[in-house]
C-alpha positions as CSV (number, residue, x, y, z in Angstrom):
1,M,23.5,-2.8,7.2
2,K,23.6,-1.9,3.5
3,S,26.1,0.4,2.0
4,K,25.7,2.7,-1.0
5,Q,27.9,5.3,-2.6
6,W,26.2,8.3,-4.0
7,Q,27.9,10.4,-6.8
8,G,27.8,14.1,-6.4
9,W,29.5,17.3,-7.4
10,G,31.7,20.0,-5.9
11,P,35.5,20.3,-6.2
12,G,37.3,19.6,-3.0
13,E,34.2,18.4,-1.1
14,Q,34.5,15.7,1.5
15,A,31.6,13.2,1.5
16,Q,29.8,12.8,4.8
17,Q,28.4,9.6,6.2
18,H,24.6,9.5,6.5
19,Y,22.0,6.8,7.0
20,L,18.6,6.2,5.4
21,I,16.3,4.9,8.2
22,E,13.1,2.9,7.9
23,P,10.5,2.8,9.3
24,R,10.6,6.6,9.4
25,A,8.5,6.8,12.5
26,L,11.5,5.5,14.6
27,A,14.1,7.7,13.0
28,G,14.3,10.2,15.9
29,G,13.5,13.9,15.8
30,G,15.9,15.3,13.2
31,D,16.8,18.9,12.3
32,V,13.9,21.3,13.2
33,R,15.0,23.6,10.4
34,H,13.2,21.1,8.0
35,V,10.0,22.5,9.5
36,S,11.0,26.1,10.3
37,E,12.8,27.0,7.1
38,F,9.8,25.9,5.0
39,L,7.4,28.0,7.2
40,R,9.7,31.0,6.9
41,A,9.8,30.6,3.1
42,S,6.0,30.4,3.2
43,G,5.7,33.8,4.8
44,W,5.5,32.8,8.5
45,R,7.0,35.1,11.1
46,D,9.7,33.9,13.4
47,K,8.8,34.9,16.9
48,S,11.6,33.0,18.6
49,K,13.6,34.7,21.3
50,A,17.4,34.4,21.6
51,G,18.2,31.2,23.4
52,G,14.6,30.2,23.7
53,P,12.3,27.7,22.0
54,L,11.4,28.0,18.3
55,S,8.2,30.0,17.8
56,M,6.6,30.6,14.4
57,E,3.4,32.5,13.6
58,S,1.2,32.3,10.5
59,P,0.8,35.3,8.2
60,D,-2.8,35.8,9.4
61,R,-1.8,35.3,13.0
62,T,-4.3,32.5,13.6
63,V,-1.8,29.7,14.1
64,R,1.4,29.5,16.2
65,I,3.9,26.6,16.2
66,T,6.4,26.1,18.9
67,Y,9.2,23.6,19.5
68,D,10.6,23.5,23.0
69,P,13.3,21.0,23.8
70,Y,14.2,22.6,27.2
71,V,11.3,21.3,29.2
72,L,9.9,17.9,29.9
73,P,8.3,16.2,28.0
74,G,9.0,19.0,25.5
75,G,8.3,18.8,21.8
76,W,6.0,20.5,19.3
77,T,2.8,22.4,20.0
78,I,0.6,23.7,17.2
79,H,-2.2,26.1,18.3
80,G,-4.9,27.4,16.2
81,T,-7.1,30.3,17.4
82,A,-10.9,30.4,16.9
83,N,-11.5,31.8,13.5
84,G,-15.0,32.0,11.8
85,H,-16.6,28.5,11.9
86,Q,-13.3,27.0,13.2
87,D,-13.0,26.5,17.0
88,E,-9.7,26.8,18.9
89,W,-7.6,23.7,18.5
90,W,-4.3,22.2,19.6
91,A,-1.9,19.4,18.5
92,H,1.0,18.2,20.6
93,L,3.7,16.1,19.1
94,G,6.5,14.6,21.2
95,R,10.1,15.7,20.9
96,Q,11.2,12.5,19.1
97,T,8.6,12.8,16.4
98,P,10.5,12.9,13.1
99,V,10.6,16.3,11.6
100,E,9.4,14.8,8.3
101,I,6.2,13.7,10.0
102,V,5.8,17.0,11.8
103,A,6.2,18.7,8.4
104,G,3.4,16.7,7.0
105,L,1.1,18.7,9.3
106,T,2.8,22.0,9.3
107,D,3.4,22.1,5.5
108,A,-0.4,21.6,5.1
109,L,-1.0,24.8,7.1
110,T,0.6,26.8,4.3
111,R,-1.6,25.3,1.6
112,P,-5.2,26.0,0.7
113,R,-7.6,23.3,2.0
114,S,-8.7,20.7,-0.5
115,A,-12.3,20.6,-1.6
116,H,-12.4,16.9,-1.0
117,A,-13.6,15.6,2.4
118,P,-10.6,14.5,4.5
119,N,-10.1,10.8,5.3
120,V,-7.5,10.1,8.0
121,W,-7.6,6.4,7.4
122,A,-7.1,6.4,3.7
123,P,-3.3,6.9,3.6
124,L,-2.9,4.2,6.3
125,K,-5.0,1.7,4.3
126,E,-3.0,2.4,1.2
127,Q,0.2,1.3,3.1
128,H,-1.5,-1.8,4.5
129,W,-1.9,-0.7,8.1
130,R,-3.9,-3.2,10.1
131,T,-7.2,-2.4,11.9
132,P,-7.9,-5.1,14.6
133,P,-11.6,-6.1,14.7
134,N,-13.7,-5.5,17.7
135,A,-11.2,-3.1,19.3
136,E,-12.5,-0.8,22.1
137,H,-11.2,2.2,20.0
138,V,-10.6,2.3,16.3
139,T,-6.9,1.8,15.8
140,A,-4.7,1.3,12.8
141,T,-1.2,-0.3,13.3
142,S,1.7,-0.2,10.9
143,P,2.7,-3.5,9.3
144,D,5.7,-3.9,11.6
145,G,3.7,-2.9,14.7
146,S,5.9,0.0,15.6
147,A,3.5,2.9,14.9
148,W,-0.2,3.4,15.4
149,M,-3.1,5.9,14.8
150,Q,-6.1,5.7,17.1
151,Y,-9.5,7.4,17.1
152,H,-10.8,7.6,20.7
153,Q,-14.2,8.8,21.6
154,T,-14.7,10.0,25.2
155,P,-17.9,9.1,27.2
156,D,-19.2,12.6,26.6
157,G,-18.9,12.1,22.8
158,E,-15.8,14.1,22.0
159,A,-13.5,12.6,19.4
160,M,-9.7,12.5,20.1
161,W,-7.0,11.4,17.8
162,W,-3.9,9.8,19.3
163,S,-0.8,8.5,17.5
164,G,2.8,7.5,18.1
165,A,5.6,5.0,17.6
166,K,7.6,2.9,19.9
167,D,10.4,0.3,19.6
168,Q,11.1,-2.8,21.7
169,Q,13.1,-0.7,24.2
170,G,10.2,1.6,24.8
171,N,11.8,4.6,22.9
172,G,9.5,6.7,20.8
173,W,7.0,9.5,20.8
174,T,3.2,10.2,20.9
175,A,1.0,12.8,19.3
176,Q,-2.4,14.0,20.3
177,F,-5.0,16.2,18.6
178,T,-7.9,18.0,20.2
179,P,-11.4,17.2,18.9
180,S,-11.6,20.5,17.1
181,T,-8.4,20.0,15.1
182,P,-9.2,20.4,11.4
183,M,-9.5,16.9,9.9
184,H,-7.5,17.8,6.8
185,L,-4.5,18.5,9.1
186,V,-4.9,15.1,10.8
187,Q,-5.0,13.5,7.4
188,A,-1.8,15.3,6.4
189,F,-0.2,14.0,9.5
190,S,-1.4,10.4,8.9
191,T,-0.1,10.6,5.3
192,A,3.4,11.6,6.4
193,L,3.3,9.0,9.2
194,A,2.4,6.1,6.8
195,S,4.8,7.1,4.0
196,P,7.1,4.2,3.2
197,D,9.9,6.5,2.2
198,P,13.0,6.4,4.5
199,V,14.4,9.5,6.1
200,M,18.0,10.5,6.4
201,R,20.0,11.1,9.5
202,P,23.7,12.0,9.9
203,L,26.3,9.8,11.6
204,G,25.8,10.0,15.4
205,R,22.1,10.7,15.1
206,V,20.9,7.2,14.3
207,P,18.7,5.7,17.1
208,H,19.9,2.6,18.8
209,S,17.0,0.3,18.0
210,A,16.7,-3.2,16.7
211,R,13.4,-2.2,15.0
212,I,15.0,0.0,12.3
213,Q,16.8,-0.8,9.1
214,T,19.6,1.5,8.0
215,T,21.3,2.1,4.6
216,S,24.7,3.8,4.7
217,V,25.1,6.6,2.1
218,S,28.0,9.0,1.4
219,V,26.6,12.5,0.8
220,L,28.3,15.6,-0.3
221,P,27.5,18.9,1.6
222,S,26.5,20.4,-1.8
223,Q,23.9,17.7,-2.2
224,L,22.4,18.3,1.2
225,S,22.3,22.0,0.5
226,A,20.7,21.5,-2.9
227,W,18.0,19.2,-1.4
228,Q,17.2,21.7,1.4
229,Q,17.2,24.6,-1.0
230,A,14.8,22.8,-3.4
231,R,12.3,22.5,-0.5
232,I,12.6,26.2,0.4
233,T,12.4,27.3,-3.3
234,A,9.2,25.3,-3.7
235,A,7.7,27.0,-0.6
236,R,8.6,30.4,-1.9
237,A,7.2,29.7,-5.4
238,A,3.9,28.4,-3.9
239,T,3.6,31.5,-1.7
240,W,4.3,33.8,-4.6
241,A,1.6,32.0,-6.7
242,R,-1.0,32.3,-4.0
243,N,-0.2,36.0,-3.4
244,T,-0.4,36.7,-7.1
245,A,-3.7,35.0,-7.5
246,R,-5.1,36.8,-4.5
247,S,-4.1,40.2,-5.8
248,A,-5.5,39.4,-9.2
249,R,-9.0,38.7,-7.9
250,P,-11.6,41.2,-9.1
251,R,-12.9,43.5,-6.4
252,T,-16.5,42.7,-5.2
253,T,-17.3,46.3,-4.5
254,A,-17.1,49.2,-6.9
255,R,-14.7,52.0,-6.2
256,P,-16.3,55.5,-5.7
257,H,-15.7,57.6,-8.8
258,A,-16.8,60.9,-10.3
259,H,-19.2,60.8,-13.2
260,A,-17.6,61.1,-16.6
261,G,-17.1,64.7,-17.4
262,G,-18.2,65.8,-14.0
263,T,-16.3,68.0,-11.6
264,R,-15.6,67.2,-7.9
265,A,-17.1,69.8,-5.6
266,R,-14.9,71.4,-3.0
267,R,-16.1,71.9,0.5
C-alpha cells in the first residue's frame, strides 16, 4: 500500500486518514450525499420521509430516484415516467454500486441531452475494455476483469443492458436498465464506470478485497468540505444558467394588446 501526505489548510485541524481506491468499481457504495446533494443543488425536490429511504424528484416530476438500504437486495432505483416520445423506464443499481458511478447517470439527468447520438461502448473502448469475439451477448470487460457491461437481446427482440463488478470473493454489485432507458443515460453510466480515476473512502470503509489497490492519504476536513462544496456550487451555477437562458427565450405567441392610441371598452 502506498502512502502520501497531502498539504492543506485550516488552523488546528486534524488530518484524517483516507484511501484512494482503484479500480473504482470495487470501492463500495460510499456516501449517498455525493448523489443527493448534487441533485438538490440542481433543483430536485427531496421527497424522503424521516427515517425512510432517500427519495428525490426532478423539477418537472418526470423522474424519481430512490435509495433504499433497508430492504434486500436494496440499492438505487431510477424511474422515468412516460413523457412525450419517451416511454416509461427503470434503472436498478445495487447497494454497493459506488456513488461516483451512480452519479454518472444521475448527474446526466440534470443536464440537457447532447445533440450527438449516444454510444455506450465508446467510453469503454477508450479505456481498453475487451470485447470477446463470438460471445452469445455483446459484452465488454474491464482490463482487470472485475467489471463488465453487457448488451443482451431477448428472444422477442427487446434490448437489455446489464452491468456490474465482482471481486474474487464474490463481493460486488449489478445494474440493470430496461429497454426503454434513454441511451444517453446508459452512456453516462458507462463513462463513469470506465473512468480510470480512483475514488476516495475514509478509514474503515475500504472493502476487504485482493483485487483493489489503495493509496493512503491524509486529508483535512476543510479539504473534504471544499471539494464537496465545489461540486454543489457547479450544480447551482449550471441550474442558474439554464433557468436564465430559459427565461430569456423570446415568446412564440404575441401578447394581446390594445391598438396604439385606442381605448379599452368596458363591459
